[in-house]
N, C-alpha and C positions, 0 to 999 in steps of 0.2 A: 115975196121972194126971199127976204132975210130969214124968215122962219124956216123955209125950205133949206137954206144954206146951213143954218145951225143944226137942223135935224140930220142932215146928211154929212156933216163935217167929220164925224167919227168914222163913218164907213169909208169916206174918201181917204182919210189918213191910213186906215187899215189896209186899203187896197194898194198903197205904196210900199208896204213893208217887204213883200216878196211875192213871188207867184202864188204861194200858198195864201198869203194875205189877200191877194186879188180874188182867189176862189172863195175865201171866207167872206169877203165883202160882197161878192155876187149873191151868196146865200143869204147874208144879212139884209141885202137890199131887195130880195125876191118878193117880200110881202108888200112893202110900202111903195116901192118904185120911186124913190126920191130922185128928182132930176139932177140935182147937184152931185149926188153920189154916183149916179149912173154915168154922168159925164166923166168923172175922174176914174171910174172903173174902166171905161172904154180906153181912156188915155193910157193908163198903166198896163192894161192887158196888151195893148199895142206895143208899148215899150218893151215889155218882157218877151213877147213873142218875136219882136224884131231882134232882140239880143240873141235869142236861141237860134233864129233862122240865119243870122249872119255869123254867129260864133263859130260854127264848124267850118264854113268856107274860109273865113279869115284865119282860123287856126291852122289851116293847111299851108299857109305861107311860111309859118315857123319863123316869123320875124317879129321882134318885140315892138318895133315902131308901128307896124300895122296893127298888131293886137292892142297895143296901148291906145292907139287912136280910136279904135272901136269902143274900148272901155270908157274913154273920156267922152266920146260922143253920146253914148248911152247914159252915162252919169249926168251929163249936162241936161239931156232931155228929162231924165227922172227928177233931178233937182228942181228944174223949172216947174214941172208939174206938181211936185211936192210942196214947194213954196206957194204956189197958186192955191192949192187945197188948204194950206194952213191959213192963208189970208182970206179965204172964203170967196175966191174968184174963180171964174170959169174961163181961164185963158187956154187957148189951143197951143199945144207945143209946136215949136217951129218946124216947118217942112211937112210933117206927117200928121198933125193933129186933126185936120179936117178929114183926111183919109180914114183915120182910125174911127172917127165918129160915124162916118158913113158905113164902113166895113162891118163894124160890130153893132149896128143899129138893130138888126133883126135878131141878134144873139142875146143882147143884154137890154 
């Protein structure tokens, strides 16, 4: 298991950089299918898509408190996942982690 973590750590970190980084990580992980990298790609893809899906409706409120709470929520999820990847752990993000793993299982 430790060998798998070390091999997939770079890909997992790249997936956290942006949505473009997530796409690059998917391509990088396409050949080897490292389980650690796949886990973190699913988490970050879910975080970024959640941000895009909620960003527009929240933006319609035109209130800085509502918008700020979305940014803080997404940042906390992202930071939790990023620190988990840096430490070589496969921790599900709170609330939505298991959903992201199930939802993106057939895609990634």
